[in-house]
DSSP file (Angstrom, degrees, kcal/mol; ACC not computed):
  #  RESIDUE AA STRUCTURE BP1 BP2  ACC     N-H-->O    O-->H-N    N-H-->O    O-->H-N    TCO  KAPPA ALPHA  PHI   PSI    X-CA   Y-CA   Z-CA
    1    1 A M              0   0    0      0, 0.0     2,-1.3     0, 0.0     6,-0.2   0.000 360.0 360.0 360.0 -17.1   38.9  -84.4 -122.7
    2    2 A A        +     0   0    0      4,-0.1     2,-0.3    42,-0.1   148,-0.0  -0.642 360.0 107.9 -89.2  91.1   36.2  -85.2 -120.0
    3    3 A S  S >  S-     0   0    0     -2,-1.3     3,-1.1     1,-0.0    41,-0.0  -0.980  78.4-110.4-154.0 162.3   37.9  -87.5 -117.5
    4    4 A S  T 3  S+     0   0    0     -2,-0.3    -1,-0.0     1,-0.3    -2,-0.0   0.750 120.8  54.2 -70.2 -19.4   39.2  -87.3 -113.9
    5    5 A S  T 3  S+     0   0    0    111,-0.0    -1,-0.3     2,-0.0   110,-0.1  -0.226  89.9 176.9 -99.6  42.9   42.8  -87.6 -115.3
    6    6 A H    <   -     0   0    0     -3,-1.1    -4,-0.1     1,-0.1   139,-0.1  -0.048  33.7-115.3 -52.3 145.0   42.0  -84.7 -117.6
    7    7 A I        -     0   0    0     -6,-0.2    -1,-0.1     1,-0.1   109,-0.1  -0.718  36.3-123.8 -83.6 125.4   44.9  -83.4 -119.7
    8    8 A P        -     0   0    0      0, 0.0   104,-1.1     0, 0.0     2,-0.5  -0.246  21.8-105.3 -73.7 161.5   45.8  -79.8 -118.7
    9    9 A S        -     0   0    0    102,-0.2     2,-0.4    31,-0.1    31,-0.1  -0.733  30.0-167.3 -88.0 126.2   45.8  -76.9 -120.9
   10   10 A L        +     0   0    0     -2,-0.5   100,-1.7   100,-0.3     2,-0.4  -0.882  24.7 172.0-103.8 143.9   49.2  -75.6 -122.0
   11   11 A F        -     0   0    0     -2,-0.4     2,-1.5    98,-0.2    98,-0.2  -0.996  54.7-116.0-160.1 159.9   49.0  -72.4 -123.6
   12   12 A F    >   -     0   0    0     96,-0.4     3,-1.3    -2,-0.4     4,-0.3  -0.658  46.2-175.8 -87.1  68.5   50.5  -69.4 -125.1
   13   13 A L  T 3>  +     0   0    0     -2,-1.5     4,-3.6     1,-0.3     5,-0.2   0.446  56.5  90.3 -67.4  -5.1   48.9  -67.4 -122.3
   14   14 A L  H 3> S+     0   0    0      1,-0.2     4,-2.1     2,-0.2   115,-0.4   0.831  83.5  56.6 -61.6 -31.0   49.8  -63.9 -123.4
   15   15 A L  H <4 S+     0   0    0     -3,-1.3     4,-0.4     2,-0.2    -1,-0.2   0.956 114.5  39.6 -66.1 -46.2   46.6  -63.5 -125.4
   16   16 A A  H >4 S+     0   0    0     -4,-0.3     3,-1.7     1,-0.2    73,-0.3   0.926 114.3  53.7 -64.3 -46.6   44.6  -64.2 -122.3
   17   17 A A  H >X S+     0   0    0     -4,-3.6     3,-1.5     1,-0.3     4,-0.5   0.785  97.2  65.5 -61.4 -27.5   46.9  -62.2 -120.0
   18   18 A S  T 3< S+     0   0    0     -4,-2.1    -1,-0.3     1,-0.3     3,-0.2   0.697  96.8  57.2 -67.4 -17.3   46.6  -59.2 -122.2
   19   19 A T  T <4 S+     0   0    0     -3,-1.7    -1,-0.3    -4,-0.4    -2,-0.2   0.542  88.3  78.1 -86.2  -8.1   42.8  -59.1 -121.2
   20   20 A L  T X4  +     0   0    0     -3,-1.5     3,-1.4    -4,-0.3     4,-0.4   0.838  68.7 167.4 -77.0 -32.4   43.7  -58.9 -117.5
   21   21 A G  G ><  -     0   0    0     -4,-0.5     3,-0.8     1,-0.2    -1,-0.2  -0.229  65.0 -15.3  62.2-143.4   44.6  -55.2 -117.7
   22   22 A A  G 3  S+     0   0    0      1,-0.2    -1,-0.2     3,-0.0    -2,-0.1   0.660 127.1  72.8 -71.9 -19.5   45.0  -53.3 -114.4
   23   23 A V  G <  S+     0   0    0     -3,-1.4    -1,-0.2    64,-0.1     2,-0.2   0.834  79.4  87.5 -70.9 -29.5   43.3  -56.1 -112.4
   24   24 A L  S <  S-     0   0    0     -3,-0.8     2,-0.7    -4,-0.4    14,-0.1  -0.485  70.9-143.7 -71.8 131.0   46.3  -58.4 -112.8
   25   25 A T        +     0   0    0     -2,-0.2    12,-0.5    12,-0.2     2,-0.4  -0.875  25.0 175.7 -95.3 118.1   49.0  -58.2 -110.2
   26   26 A A  E     -A   36   0A   0     -2,-0.7     2,-0.6    10,-0.1    10,-0.2  -0.967  21.0-144.2-121.3 134.1   52.4  -58.7 -111.8
   27   27 A A  E     -A   35   0A   0      8,-1.9     8,-3.0    -2,-0.4     2,-0.5  -0.867  12.0-158.1 -99.8 128.6   55.7  -58.4 -109.9
   28   28 A A  E     -A   34   0A   0     -2,-0.6     6,-0.2     6,-0.2     2,-0.1  -0.904   8.8-147.4-104.3 130.4   58.6  -57.0 -111.9
   29   29 A A    >   -     0   0    0      4,-2.9     3,-1.8    -2,-0.5     0, 0.0  -0.351  32.0 -99.1 -89.0 172.7   62.1  -57.8 -110.7
   30   30 A A  T 3  S+     0   0    0      1,-0.3    -1,-0.1     2,-0.1    -2,-0.0   0.821 123.0  58.7 -62.4 -32.3   65.2  -55.5 -111.1
   31   31 A D  T 3  S-     0   0    0      2,-0.1    -1,-0.3     1,-0.1     3,-0.1   0.421 122.0-106.1 -81.4   4.2   66.3  -57.5 -114.1
   32   32 A G  S <  S+     0   0    0     -3,-1.8   130,-1.1     1,-0.3     2,-0.5   0.526  73.0 142.6  86.7   8.1   63.0  -56.7 -115.9
   33   33 A L  E     - B   0 161A   0    128,-0.2    -4,-2.9   126,-0.0     2,-0.4  -0.735  37.8-153.2 -85.1 124.3   61.5  -60.2 -115.5
   34   34 A T  E     -AB  28 160A   0    126,-3.8   126,-3.2    -2,-0.5     2,-0.5  -0.856   2.9-155.8 -97.8 130.9   57.7  -60.0 -114.8
   35   35 A H  E     -AB  27 159A   0     -8,-3.0    -8,-1.9    -2,-0.4     2,-0.4  -0.947  10.1-174.1-111.2 128.2   56.1  -62.8 -112.9
   36   36 A I  E     -AB  26 158A   0    122,-2.3   122,-3.0    -2,-0.5     2,-0.5  -0.980   3.0-168.0-116.1 128.3   52.4  -63.4 -113.4
   37   37 A H  E     + B   0 157A   0    -12,-0.5     2,-0.3    -2,-0.4   120,-0.2  -0.973  19.7 152.7-123.1 120.3   50.6  -66.0 -111.3
   38   38 A V  E     - B   0 156A   0    118,-2.4   118,-2.9    -2,-0.5     2,-0.4  -0.886  34.3-129.7-138.5 167.4   47.0  -67.1 -112.2
   39   39 A Y  E     -CB  77 155A   0     38,-2.0    38,-3.1    -2,-0.3     2,-0.5  -0.985  14.2-147.5-124.4 137.3   44.7  -70.1 -111.9
   40   40 A V  E     -CB  76 154A   0    114,-2.1   114,-2.4    -2,-0.4     2,-0.6  -0.892   8.5-161.1-105.5 129.4   42.8  -71.6 -114.7
   41   41 A H  E     -CB  75 153A   0     34,-2.4    34,-1.5    -2,-0.5     2,-0.4  -0.927  11.8-172.7-112.4 114.8   39.4  -73.1 -113.9
   42   42 A E  E     - B   0 152A   0    110,-2.8   110,-2.5    -2,-0.6     2,-0.5  -0.884  14.1-156.3-113.9 137.7   38.1  -75.6 -116.5
   43   43 A T  E     - B   0 151A   0     -2,-0.4     7,-2.7   108,-0.2     8,-1.2  -0.953   5.9-171.9-112.5 128.1   34.6  -77.2 -116.7
   44   44 A L        +     0   0    0    106,-3.4     2,-0.3    -2,-0.5   107,-0.1   0.687  62.7  18.0 -93.5 -23.5   34.6  -80.5 -118.6
   45   45 A A  S    S+     0   0    0    105,-0.7     3,-0.3     3,-0.1     2,-0.1  -0.928  84.8  49.1-148.5 165.3   30.8  -81.2 -118.8
   46   46 A G  S >  S-     0   0    0     -2,-0.3     3,-1.7     1,-0.2    -3,-0.0  -0.308  96.5 -48.3  95.7-177.1   27.4  -79.8 -118.4
   47   47 A A  T 3  S+     0   0    0      1,-0.3    -1,-0.2    -2,-0.1     0, 0.0   0.764 136.7  45.3 -67.3 -24.0   25.6  -76.7 -119.8
   48   48 A N  T 3  S+     0   0    0     -3,-0.3    -1,-0.3     2,-0.0    -5,-0.2   0.035  79.3 153.2-108.2  26.0   28.5  -74.4 -118.8
   49   49 A A    <   -     0   0    0     -3,-1.7    -5,-0.2     1,-0.1    -3,-0.1  -0.282  27.3-167.5 -57.0 141.6   31.4  -76.6 -120.1
   50   50 A T        +     0   0    0     -7,-2.7    23,-2.8     1,-0.2     2,-0.4   0.368  69.8  56.6-109.6  -0.1   34.5  -74.7 -121.1
   51   51 A A  E     +D   72   0A   0     -8,-1.2     2,-0.3    21,-0.2    21,-0.2  -0.985  62.3 167.4-136.9 128.1   36.3  -77.4 -122.9
   52   52 A K  E     -D   71   0A   0     19,-2.3    19,-2.5    -2,-0.4     2,-0.5  -0.989  37.0-120.3-139.5 141.7   35.0  -79.3 -125.9
   53   53 A L  E     -D   70   0A   0     -2,-0.3    17,-0.3    17,-0.2    -2,-0.0  -0.713  20.1-158.4 -77.3 131.4   36.3  -81.7 -128.5
   54   54 A A  S    S+     0   0    0     15,-1.9     2,-0.2    -2,-0.5    16,-0.2   0.745  74.7  15.1 -81.7 -22.9   35.6  -80.1 -131.9
   55   55 A V  S    S-     0   0    0     14,-1.1    14,-0.2     1,-0.1     3,-0.1  -0.754 106.4 -58.7-136.5-179.7   35.8  -83.4 -133.8
   56   56 A V        -     0   0    0     -2,-0.2    13,-0.2     1,-0.1    -1,-0.1  -0.268  67.6 -93.9 -62.6 151.4   35.8  -87.1 -132.9
   57   57 A P        -     0   0    0      0, 0.0    -1,-0.1     0, 0.0     5,-0.1   0.019  67.8 -50.2 -59.8 176.2   38.6  -88.2 -130.5
   58   58 A S    >   -     0   0    0      6,-0.5     3,-1.4     3,-0.2     9,-0.2  -0.086  42.9-134.1 -50.0 139.6   41.9  -89.6 -131.8
   59   59 A P  T 3  S+     0   0    0      0, 0.0    -1,-0.2     0, 0.0     3,-0.1   0.645 104.7  64.7 -68.3 -10.8   41.7  -92.4 -134.5
   60   60 A L  T 3  S-     0   0    0      6,-0.5     3,-0.2     1,-0.3     2,-0.1   0.354 119.2 -82.8 -95.6   6.5   44.3  -94.2 -132.4
   61   61 A G    X   -     0   0    0     -3,-1.4     3,-1.2     1,-0.1    -1,-0.3  -0.439  50.9 -60.6 118.2 171.3   42.1  -94.6 -129.4
   62   62 A A  T 3  S+     0   0    0      1,-0.3    -1,-0.1    -2,-0.1    -4,-0.1   0.763 128.2  45.5 -64.5 -29.2   40.8  -92.8 -126.3
   63   63 A T  T 3  S+     0   0    0     -3,-0.2    -1,-0.3    -5,-0.0     2,-0.2   0.476  93.6  96.1 -94.9  -1.2   44.3  -92.3 -124.7
   64   64 A A    <   -     0   0    0     -3,-1.2    -6,-0.5    -6,-0.1    -3,-0.1  -0.581  55.8-159.1 -90.7 151.1   46.1  -91.1 -127.8
   65   65 A S    >   +     0   0    0     33,-0.3     3,-2.0    -2,-0.2    31,-0.2   0.693  57.0 110.8 -98.7 -20.9   46.6  -87.4 -128.6
   66   66 A F  T 3  S+     0   0    0     32,-0.4    -6,-0.5     1,-0.3    31,-0.2  -0.264  88.3   9.3 -59.4 134.2   47.2  -87.7 -132.3
   67   67 A G  T 3  S+     0   0    0     29,-2.0     2,-0.3     1,-0.3    -1,-0.3   0.424  92.3 138.5  80.3  -2.1   44.3  -86.2 -134.4
   68   68 A R    <   +     0   0    0     -3,-2.0    28,-2.7    28,-0.2     2,-0.4  -0.584  27.0 179.7 -80.9 138.6   42.5  -84.7 -131.4
   69   69 A I  E     + E   0  95A   0     -2,-0.3   -15,-1.9   -13,-0.2   -14,-1.1  -0.999  11.3 148.0-137.8 134.3   41.1  -81.2 -131.9
   70   70 A G  E     -DE  53  94A   0     24,-1.9    24,-2.8    -2,-0.4     2,-0.3  -0.951  32.2-130.0-155.0 173.3   39.3  -79.2 -129.3
   71   71 A V  E     -DE  52  93A   0    -19,-2.5   -19,-2.3    -2,-0.3     2,-0.4  -0.944  15.4-163.2-130.5 154.1   38.6  -75.7 -128.0
   72   72 A V  E     +DE  51  92A   0     20,-2.1    20,-2.5    -2,-0.3   -21,-0.2  -0.999  17.1 175.9-140.7 139.0   38.8  -74.2 -124.6
   73   73 A D  E     + E   0  91A   0    -23,-2.8    18,-0.2    -2,-0.4     2,-0.1  -0.565  29.0 169.0-138.5  73.2   37.3  -71.0 -123.0
   74   74 A D  E     - E   0  90A   0     16,-2.1    16,-2.6    -2,-0.1     2,-0.3  -0.404  36.6-104.8 -91.0 156.9   38.3  -71.2 -119.4
   75   75 A D  E     -CE  41  89A   0    -34,-1.5   -34,-2.4    14,-0.2     2,-0.6  -0.619  22.6-150.2 -74.8 136.8   38.2  -68.7 -116.5
   76   76 A L  E     +CE  40  88A   0     12,-2.6    11,-3.3    -2,-0.3    12,-1.3  -0.966  28.5 178.9-104.3 119.6   41.5  -67.1 -115.4
   77   77 A R  E     -CE  39  86A   0    -38,-3.1   -38,-2.0    -2,-0.6     9,-0.2  -0.829  40.8-122.5-127.0 164.1   41.1  -66.3 -111.7
   78   78 A A  S    S+     0   0    0      7,-2.3     2,-0.2    -2,-0.3     8,-0.1   0.761  91.1  19.0 -75.8 -24.3   43.2  -64.8 -108.9
   79   79 A G  S    S-     0   0    0      2,-0.4    -2,-0.1     6,-0.3     5,-0.1  -0.753  83.6 -95.6-139.2-176.4   42.9  -67.9 -106.7
   80   80 A R  S    S+     0   0    0     -2,-0.2     2,-0.2     3,-0.1    -1,-0.0   0.779  95.4  87.6 -72.8 -27.2   42.2  -71.6 -106.4
   81   81 A D  S >  S-     0   0    0      1,-0.1     3,-2.0     2,-0.0    -2,-0.4  -0.526  79.2-134.8 -78.6 137.2   38.6  -71.0 -105.4
   82   82 A R  T 3  S+     0   0    0      1,-0.3    -1,-0.1    -2,-0.2   -41,-0.1   0.733 105.6  58.1 -64.4 -20.5   36.2  -70.7 -108.2
   83   83 A S  T 3  S+     0   0    0     -6,-0.0    -1,-0.3     2,-0.0     3,-0.1   0.417  83.5 113.1 -89.5   2.5   34.6  -67.6 -106.6
   84   84 A S  S <  S-     0   0    0     -3,-2.0     0, 0.0     1,-0.2     0, 0.0  -0.176  86.1 -58.9 -65.9 169.9   37.9  -65.7 -106.5
   85   85 A Q        -     0   0    0      1,-0.1    -7,-2.3    -8,-0.1     2,-0.5  -0.234  51.5-127.5 -57.0 127.9   38.4  -62.6 -108.6
   86   86 A L  E     +E   77   0A   0     -9,-0.2    -9,-0.2     1,-0.2    -1,-0.1  -0.692  30.8 174.6 -76.5 123.7   37.8  -63.2 -112.3
   87   87 A L  E     -     0   0A   0    -11,-3.3     2,-0.3    -2,-0.5   -10,-0.2   0.727  54.2 -63.6-102.0 -26.1   40.9  -61.8 -114.2
   88   88 A G  E     -E   76   0A   0    -12,-1.3   -12,-2.6     2,-0.0     2,-0.4  -0.957  58.5 -71.4 166.6-160.0   40.2  -62.8 -117.8
   89   89 A W  E     -E   75   0A   0    -73,-0.3     2,-0.6    -2,-0.3   -14,-0.2  -0.973  21.2-141.5-133.3 144.6   39.7  -65.8 -119.9
   90   90 A Y  E     -E   74   0A   0    -16,-2.6   -16,-2.1    -2,-0.4     2,-0.5  -0.942  25.6-173.5-101.6 115.1   42.1  -68.5 -121.3
   91   91 A Q  E     +E   73   0A   0     -2,-0.6     2,-0.4   -18,-0.2   -18,-0.2  -0.951  10.0 177.1-114.6 125.7   41.0  -69.3 -124.8
   92   92 A A  E     -E   72   0A   0    -20,-2.5   -20,-2.1    -2,-0.5     2,-0.5  -0.958  32.2-148.5-136.4 149.7   42.8  -72.2 -126.6
   93   93 A L  E     -E   71   0A   0     16,-1.5    14,-0.5    14,-0.4     2,-0.5  -0.978  26.3-152.9-108.8 125.8   42.8  -74.2 -129.7
   94   94 A I  E     +E   70   0A   0    -24,-2.8   -24,-1.9    -2,-0.5     2,-0.4  -0.887  19.0 171.2-104.5 125.0   43.9  -77.7 -129.0
   95   95 A V  E     -E   69   0A   0     -2,-0.5     2,-0.7    16,-0.3    10,-0.5  -0.967  18.8-156.5-136.9 119.1   45.7  -79.8 -131.7
   96   96 A G        +     0   0    0    -28,-2.7   -29,-2.0    -2,-0.4   -28,-0.2  -0.854  25.7 158.5 -93.3 113.8   47.3  -83.2 -131.0
   97   97 A T        +     0   0    0     -2,-0.7     2,-0.4   -31,-0.2     7,-0.2   0.367  42.8  86.5-117.1   2.2   49.9  -83.8 -133.7
   98   98 A S        -     0   0    0      5,-0.5   -32,-0.4     2,-0.2   -33,-0.3  -0.839  59.9-150.2-110.1 142.8   52.2  -86.4 -132.1
   99   99 A L  S    S+     0   0    0     -2,-0.4     2,-0.4   -34,-0.1    -1,-0.1   0.607  84.6  80.1 -75.4 -13.2   52.0  -90.1 -132.0
  100  100 A N  S >  S-     0   0    0      1,-0.1     3,-1.4   -36,-0.1    -2,-0.2  -0.792  83.4-131.9 -94.1 136.3   53.8  -89.9 -128.6
  101  101 A A  T 3  S+     0   0    0     -2,-0.4    -1,-0.1     1,-0.2    14,-0.1   0.788 101.9  52.0 -56.1 -33.0   51.7  -89.1 -125.6
  102  102 A G  T 3  S+     0   0    0     12,-0.1     2,-0.3    10,-0.0    -1,-0.2   0.223 102.1  61.6 -95.7  14.6   54.1  -86.6 -124.3
  103  103 A A    <   +     0   0    0     -3,-1.4    -5,-0.5    -5,-0.1     2,-0.3  -0.929  51.2 146.4-137.3 161.1   54.6  -84.3 -127.4
  104  104 A G        -     0   0    0     -2,-0.3     2,-0.5    -7,-0.2    -8,-0.1  -0.967  39.9-110.4-178.2 168.6   52.4  -82.1 -129.6
  105  105 A T        -     0   0    0    -10,-0.5     2,-0.4    -2,-0.3   -10,-0.3  -0.965  28.9-150.9-118.7 134.4   52.3  -79.0 -131.7
  106  106 A L        -     0   0    0     -2,-0.5     2,-0.8   -12,-0.1     4,-0.1  -0.848   6.8-148.2-106.6 138.8   50.2  -76.0 -130.5
  107  107 A S  S    S-     0   0    0    -14,-0.5     2,-2.7     2,-0.4   -14,-0.4  -0.915  81.0 -44.0-107.9 102.2   48.5  -73.4 -132.7
  108  108 A V  S    S-     0   0    0     -2,-0.8   -96,-0.4   -16,-0.1     2,-0.3  -0.325 129.4  -8.9  69.9 -57.4   48.6  -70.3 -130.7
  109  109 A E  S    S+     0   0    0     -2,-2.7   -16,-1.5   -16,-0.3    -2,-0.4  -0.984  75.9 123.5-160.1 159.7   47.6  -72.0 -127.5
  110  110 A G        -     0   0    0   -100,-1.7  -100,-0.3    -2,-0.3   -16,-0.2  -0.853  48.3 -77.0 160.1 167.0   46.3  -75.4 -126.4
  111  111 A P        -     0   0    0      0, 0.0   -16,-0.3     0, 0.0  -102,-0.2  -0.344  29.7-140.2 -87.2 166.4   46.8  -78.5 -124.1
  112  112 A L        -     0   0    0   -104,-1.1     3,-0.5    -2,-0.1    -8,-0.1  -0.982  17.1-128.4-129.5 116.8   49.2  -81.3 -124.4
  113  113 A P  S    S+     0   0    0      0, 0.0     3,-0.1     0, 0.0   -48,-0.1  -0.233  86.5  52.7 -65.4 153.6   48.2  -84.9 -123.6
  114  114 A G  S    S+     0   0    0      1,-0.3     2,-0.4   -12,-0.1   -12,-0.1   0.549  71.7 134.8 100.0  10.6   50.5  -86.9 -121.1
  115  115 A F        -     0   0    0     -3,-0.5    -1,-0.3  -107,-0.1     2,-0.3  -0.766  35.2-164.4 -96.6 138.6   50.5  -84.4 -118.4
  116  116 A T    >   -     0   0    0     -2,-0.4     3,-1.5    -3,-0.1    27,-0.4  -0.777  32.7 -75.0-121.2 162.1   50.0  -85.7 -114.8
  117  117 A T  T 3  S+     0   0    0     -2,-0.3    27,-0.1     1,-0.2     3,-0.1  -0.269 115.4  13.5 -54.9 133.2   49.1  -84.2 -111.4
  118  118 A G  T 3  S+     0   0    0     25,-1.7     2,-0.4     1,-0.3    -1,-0.2   0.205  96.8 119.0  84.9 -14.8   52.0  -82.2 -109.8
  119  119 A T    <   -     0   0    0     -3,-1.5    24,-0.6    24,-0.1     2,-0.4  -0.669  53.9-146.8 -84.5 131.3   54.1  -82.2 -112.9
  120  120 A S  E     -F  142   0A   0     -2,-0.4     2,-0.4    22,-0.2    22,-0.2  -0.795   8.6-159.9 -97.4 145.7   55.0  -78.7 -114.4
  121  121 A I  E     -F  141   0A   0     20,-1.9    20,-2.0    -2,-0.4     2,-0.4  -0.969   8.7-142.7-123.2 141.3   55.3  -78.3 -118.0
  122  122 A E  E     +F  140   0A   0     -2,-0.4     2,-0.3    18,-0.2    18,-0.2  -0.828  18.5 179.2-109.0 140.6   57.3  -75.4 -119.6
  123  123 A R  E     -F  139   0A   0     16,-1.9    16,-2.4    -2,-0.4     2,-0.1  -0.990  30.1-112.2-138.9 148.4   56.3  -73.5 -122.7
  124  124 A A  E     -F  138   0A   0     -2,-0.3     2,-0.4    14,-0.2    14,-0.3  -0.452  23.3-151.4 -78.1 149.9   57.9  -70.7 -124.6
  125  125 A V  E     +F  137   0A   0     12,-2.6    12,-2.0    34,-0.1     2,-0.4  -0.994  17.7 176.3-120.4 127.7   56.0  -67.4 -124.6
  126  126 A V  E     -F  136   0A   0     -2,-0.4    10,-0.2    10,-0.2     9,-0.1  -0.881  49.5 -31.1-138.2 103.2   56.7  -65.1 -127.7
  127  127 A G        -     0   0    0      8,-3.7     2,-0.3    -2,-0.4    -1,-0.2  -0.123  53.4-175.2  85.6 178.6   54.8  -61.9 -128.1
  128  128 A G        -     0   0    0      2,-0.1     6,-0.4    -3,-0.1     2,-0.3  -0.945  28.6 -83.5 172.9-164.5   51.4  -60.7 -127.1
  129  129 A T  S >  S+     0   0    0   -115,-0.4     3,-2.2    -2,-0.3     4,-0.1  -0.786  81.9   0.8-125.4 168.7   49.1  -57.7 -127.5
  130  130 A G  G >  S-     0   0    0      1,-0.3     3,-2.0    -2,-0.3    -2,-0.1  -0.266 135.7  -2.2  54.7-131.4   48.8  -54.4 -125.6
  131  131 A R  G 3  S+     0   0    0      1,-0.3    -1,-0.3  -113,-0.2    32,-0.2   0.608 134.7  61.5 -70.8  -8.2   51.3  -54.0 -122.8
  132  132 A Y  G X  S+     0   0    0     -3,-2.2     3,-2.4  -118,-0.1    -1,-0.3   0.348  72.2 135.4 -95.8   5.0   52.6  -57.5 -123.6
  133  133 A R  T <  S+     0   0    0     -3,-2.0    30,-0.5    33,-0.8    33,-0.2  -0.324  79.9   5.2 -56.4 131.4   53.6  -56.5 -127.2
  134  134 A L  T 3  S+     0   0    0     -6,-0.4    -1,-0.3     1,-0.2    30,-0.1   0.502  94.8 149.8  69.6   8.8   57.1  -58.0 -127.9
  135  135 A A    <   -     0   0    0     -3,-2.4    -8,-3.7    28,-0.1     2,-0.3  -0.300  22.1-175.8 -66.0 155.2   57.2  -59.8 -124.5
  136  136 A R  E     +FG 126 161A   0     25,-1.7    25,-3.7   -10,-0.2     2,-0.3  -0.987  26.1  92.3-150.0 153.6   59.1  -63.1 -124.3
  137  137 A G  E     -FG 125 160A   0    -12,-2.0   -12,-2.6    -2,-0.3     2,-0.3  -0.967  60.2 -75.9 162.5-144.3   59.7  -65.7 -121.7
  138  138 A Y  E     -FG 124 159A   0     21,-2.2    21,-3.2    -2,-0.3     2,-0.4  -0.971  23.1-138.5-150.7 164.2   58.2  -68.9 -120.5
  139  139 A S  E     -FG 123 158A   0    -16,-2.4   -16,-1.9    -2,-0.3     2,-0.5  -0.942   5.4-154.3-125.7 146.2   55.2  -70.4 -118.7
  140  140 A L  E     -FG 122 157A   0     17,-3.0    17,-2.7    -2,-0.4     2,-0.4  -0.993  15.5-171.0-118.1 125.5   55.0  -73.2 -116.1
  141  141 A T  E     -FG 121 156A   0    -20,-2.0   -20,-1.9    -2,-0.5     2,-0.4  -0.933   4.7-179.4-119.8 140.2   51.6  -74.9 -115.9
  142  142 A R  E     -FG 120 155A   0     13,-2.2    13,-3.2    -2,-0.4     2,-0.4  -0.999  25.6-131.0-140.9 135.0   50.7  -77.5 -113.2
  143  143 A I  E     - G   0 154A   0    -24,-0.6   -25,-1.7   -27,-0.4    11,-0.2  -0.730  18.2-172.8 -84.9 132.0   47.5  -79.4 -112.8
  144  144 A L  E     -     0   0A   0      9,-3.4     2,-0.3    -2,-0.4    10,-0.2   0.631  46.8 -98.2-100.2 -15.0   46.3  -79.1 -109.2
  145  145 A G  E     - G   0 153A   0      8,-1.0     8,-2.6  -139,-0.1    -1,-0.4  -0.903  43.4 -52.5 138.7-166.3   43.5  -81.6 -109.4
  146  146 A N        -     0   0    0     -2,-0.3     6,-0.2     6,-0.2  -142,-0.0  -0.882  33.8-171.6-115.4  92.0   39.8  -82.0 -109.9
  147  147 A P  S    S+     0   0    0      0, 0.0    -1,-0.1     0, 0.0     5,-0.1   0.852  83.8   7.0 -54.3 -33.1   37.8  -79.8 -107.4
  148  148 A T  S >  S-     0   0    0      3,-0.4     3,-1.5    -3,-0.1    -3,-0.0  -0.883  93.6 -94.8-137.6 170.4   34.7  -81.6 -108.6
  149  149 A P  T 3  S+     0   0    0      0, 0.0     3,-0.0     0, 0.0     0, 0.0   0.743 125.5  38.4 -63.2 -17.0   34.2  -84.6 -111.0
  150  150 A V  T 3  S+     0   0    0   -105,-0.1  -106,-3.4  -106,-0.0  -105,-0.7   0.220 106.5  75.6-116.9  16.1   33.7  -82.2 -113.9
  151  151 A T  E <   -B   43   0A   0     -3,-1.5    -3,-0.4  -108,-0.2     2,-0.4  -0.942  53.8-164.2-128.5 150.3   36.2  -79.5 -113.1
  152  152 A V  E     -B   42   0A   0   -110,-2.5  -110,-2.8    -2,-0.3     2,-0.5  -0.987   8.9-151.7-130.2 143.1   40.0  -79.2 -113.4
  153  153 A L  E     -BG  41 145A   0     -8,-2.6    -9,-3.4    -2,-0.4    -8,-1.0  -0.974  11.8-172.5-120.0 129.1   42.2  -76.6 -111.7
  154  154 A F  E     -BG  40 143A   0   -114,-2.4  -114,-2.1    -2,-0.5     2,-0.5  -0.876  14.6-148.4-114.3 144.7   45.5  -75.4 -113.2
  155  155 A E  E     -BG  39 142A   0    -13,-3.2   -13,-2.2    -2,-0.3     2,-0.4  -0.956  20.2-168.7-110.3 131.8   48.2  -73.2 -111.6
  156  156 A V  E     -BG  38 141A   0   -118,-2.9  -118,-2.4    -2,-0.5     2,-0.5  -0.982  11.4-172.7-128.4 129.5   50.1  -71.0 -114.2
  157  157 A D  E     -BG  37 140A   0    -17,-2.7   -17,-3.0    -2,-0.4     2,-0.4  -0.983   8.2-165.2-119.3 126.0   53.2  -69.0 -113.6
  158  158 A L  E     -BG  36 139A   0   -122,-3.0  -122,-2.3    -2,-0.5     2,-0.5  -0.902   5.9-166.2-109.8 139.1   54.5  -66.8 -116.4
  159  159 A Y  E     +BG  35 138A   0    -21,-3.2   -21,-2.2    -2,-0.4     2,-0.4  -0.967  22.2 176.3-122.6 113.0   57.9  -65.3 -116.4
  160  160 A L  E     -BG  34 137A   0   -126,-3.2  -126,-3.8    -2,-0.5     2,-0.6  -0.928  31.8-146.7-129.1 139.4   58.2  -62.5 -119.0
  161  161 A L  E     -BG  33 136A   0    -25,-3.7   -25,-1.7    -2,-0.4     2,-0.3  -0.929  31.0-148.1-100.1 122.4   60.7  -60.0 -120.2
  162  162 A M        -     0   0    0   -130,-1.1     2,-0.5    -2,-0.6   -28,-0.1  -0.698   5.7-136.5 -96.7 144.8   58.8  -57.0 -121.2
  163  163 A H    >   -     0   0    0    -30,-0.5     3,-2.0    -2,-0.3     4,-0.3  -0.870  13.5-140.1 -99.6 125.2   59.8  -54.6 -124.0
  164  164 A S  G >  S+     0   0    0     -2,-0.5     3,-0.8     1,-0.3    -1,-0.1   0.759 101.8  56.6 -61.5 -24.3   59.4  -51.0 -122.9
  165  165 A A  G 3  S+     0   0    0      1,-0.2    -1,-0.3   -31,-0.0   -31,-0.1   0.644  99.3  62.7 -75.6 -13.0   58.0  -50.0 -126.4
  166  166 A G  G <  S+     0   0    0     -3,-2.0   -33,-0.8   -33,-0.2     2,-0.4   0.509  83.2  98.2 -89.4  -3.9   55.3  -52.6 -126.0
  167  167 A E    <         0   0    0     -3,-0.8   -36,-0.1    -4,-0.3   -37,-0.1  -0.681 360.0 360.0 -89.8 135.4   53.8  -50.9 -122.9
  168  168 A N              0   0    0     -2,-0.4    -1,-0.1     0, 0.0   -37,-0.1   0.382 360.0 360.0-106.4 360.0   50.7  -48.7 -123.4
């Protein structure tokens, strides 16, 4: 996971979004669609690394996703700058289950190999906790680059239909 062409984290962000509480600014449209915009700041190396391989890399080589397992505990922030307001945490389990670089299976949340700078990847969002209970929609995740050699910055847009009974 630690490379300048780092694989971005794809995730089922509602678990993390549910920790944002009142701090998070979400815009709700007339059709009930809620838009949430956050930035994920990931540190790949050092004492404060937030992404780690839990086992050895893929048995198919360094560029393959198959067999790769890792964990992530990244900051969710209001802006691109690491000193921007901390909104919560993105916590993910990464499981590479595909022999093809562009596909994979996610368990609750996690990244997918084959993602490149500037490309958005879409993932379904189904459910959540707290005010996100019964929410459904999709997320678009885009890697913005490497602010430093050991960090990666992601931009995430969530588009959710909220269920009124799920709000607390």
